[in-house]
C-alpha positions as CSV (number, residue, x, y, z in Angstrom):
1,M,28.4,-22.5,3.0
2,T,29.7,-19.3,4.6
3,D,27.2,-16.7,5.6
4,H,26.9,-13.9,3.0
5,A,24.6,-11.0,1.7
6,T,23.6,-10.1,-1.6
7,P,22.5,-6.5,-2.0
8,N,19.4,-5.8,-4.1
9,L,20.0,-2.8,-6.2
10,P,18.0,-1.0,-8.8
11,S,18.5,-1.1,-12.6
12,R,16.7,1.0,-15.1
13,D,17.8,-1.4,-17.9
14,F,19.3,-4.7,-17.4
15,A,21.2,-4.6,-20.7
16,E,23.0,-1.3,-19.6
17,T,23.7,-2.7,-16.2
18,Q,25.2,-5.8,-17.6
19,R,27.3,-3.7,-20.0
20,F,28.5,-1.3,-17.1
21,Y,29.3,-4.1,-14.6
22,S,30.9,-6.3,-17.0
23,S,33.4,-3.6,-17.9
24,F,35.2,-4.2,-14.6
25,G,34.7,-8.0,-14.2
26,F,31.2,-8.9,-13.3
27,T,29.6,-11.8,-15.0
28,T,25.9,-12.5,-15.3
29,G,24.7,-15.4,-13.5
30,Y,20.9,-15.1,-13.8
31,I,18.6,-12.8,-15.7
32,D,14.8,-12.7,-16.4
33,D,12.3,-10.1,-17.0
34,S,12.4,-8.7,-13.5
35,W,15.7,-9.9,-11.9
36,L,19.4,-9.8,-12.7
37,I,22.3,-11.4,-10.7
38,M,25.9,-10.5,-11.3
39,S,29.1,-11.8,-9.7
40,R,32.7,-10.9,-9.6
41,G,34.7,-13.4,-7.4
42,S,32.9,-13.5,-4.0
43,I,31.0,-10.3,-4.6
44,T,27.3,-10.9,-5.8
45,L,24.9,-8.1,-6.7
46,E,21.2,-8.6,-7.4
47,F,19.3,-6.1,-9.5
48,F,15.5,-5.4,-9.7
49,L,14.0,-3.5,-12.5
50,H,13.2,0.2,-11.6
51,V,12.6,2.1,-15.0
52,D,11.4,5.2,-13.4
53,L,14.5,5.7,-11.2
54,D,16.3,9.2,-11.3
55,P,20.0,8.5,-11.0
56,L,20.5,12.0,-9.7
57,T,18.2,11.5,-6.7
58,S,18.7,7.9,-6.0
59,W,19.4,7.0,-2.4
60,F,20.2,3.3,-3.0
61,S,23.5,2.2,-1.6
62,C,25.5,-0.8,-0.3
63,C,29.1,-1.6,0.9
64,L,31.6,-3.9,-0.9
65,R,34.4,-5.2,1.3
66,V,37.6,-5.9,-0.8
67,D,41.2,-7.0,0.1
68,D,42.7,-4.4,-2.4
69,A,40.7,-1.1,-2.9
70,D,43.3,0.4,-5.1
71,A,43.2,-2.5,-7.5
72,I,39.5,-2.4,-8.0
73,F,39.5,1.4,-8.5
74,D,42.3,0.9,-11.1
75,E,39.8,-1.4,-12.9
76,F,37.0,1.2,-12.6
77,I,39.3,3.9,-14.1
78,A,40.4,1.5,-16.8
79,A,36.7,1.0,-17.7
80,G,36.5,4.7,-18.3
81,I,34.7,5.7,-15.3
82,G,35.7,9.3,-14.3
83,Q,36.0,11.2,-11.2
84,D,33.6,14.2,-12.1
85,R,31.2,13.9,-9.1
86,T,28.5,15.7,-11.0
87,T,28.1,12.8,-13.5
88,R,26.9,9.3,-13.3
89,P,28.7,7.0,-13.1
90,C,31.8,8.4,-11.2
91,V,34.3,7.2,-8.6
92,H,35.6,8.9,-5.4
93,L,39.0,7.5,-5.1
94,P,39.9,5.5,-1.9
95,E,41.4,7.4,1.1
96,M,42.3,6.2,4.6
97,Q,39.4,7.1,7.0
98,P,39.7,8.4,10.4
99,W,38.2,5.2,11.7
100,G,41.1,3.3,10.3
101,L,40.1,1.6,7.0
102,K,40.5,2.8,3.4
103,M,37.3,3.6,1.6
104,G,36.3,4.8,-1.7
105,A,33.1,5.0,-3.7
106,L,31.6,4.2,-7.1
107,I,28.3,5.8,-8.1
108,D,26.9,3.6,-10.9
109,I,24.8,4.5,-14.0
110,D,21.7,4.4,-12.0
111,G,23.0,6.6,-9.1
112,T,23.6,3.7,-6.7
113,L,26.4,4.5,-4.2
114,L,28.6,1.4,-3.7
115,R,31.2,2.2,-0.8
116,V,34.2,0.1,-1.3
117,I,36.0,-0.6,2.0
118,E,39.3,-2.3,2.1
119,N,39.4,-5.2,4.6
């Protein structure tokens, strides 16, 4: 098996997290009262229950490395996620960064920042 990491992220409500992430291709692989695991291709995200989390002050984050950043952002937008940075969820469209890679961001319904970096 190839080395890999699975970020552990907060969820205020597993049913809402499943609805949100499934809208752009994630599927549930495991769920119980305290843990949720969702995958999309080779990306796996694990969620722990955090019912008191404030999405506007959350500091949780992770990076997702993808082969085609524009394609995944097209899926975010098709799922109805807007670009208004004062709302949750929202997207910051990918742009070429000074350090040489394209990067954008998704802030999910719980305020978690997912940086999406093109390989």
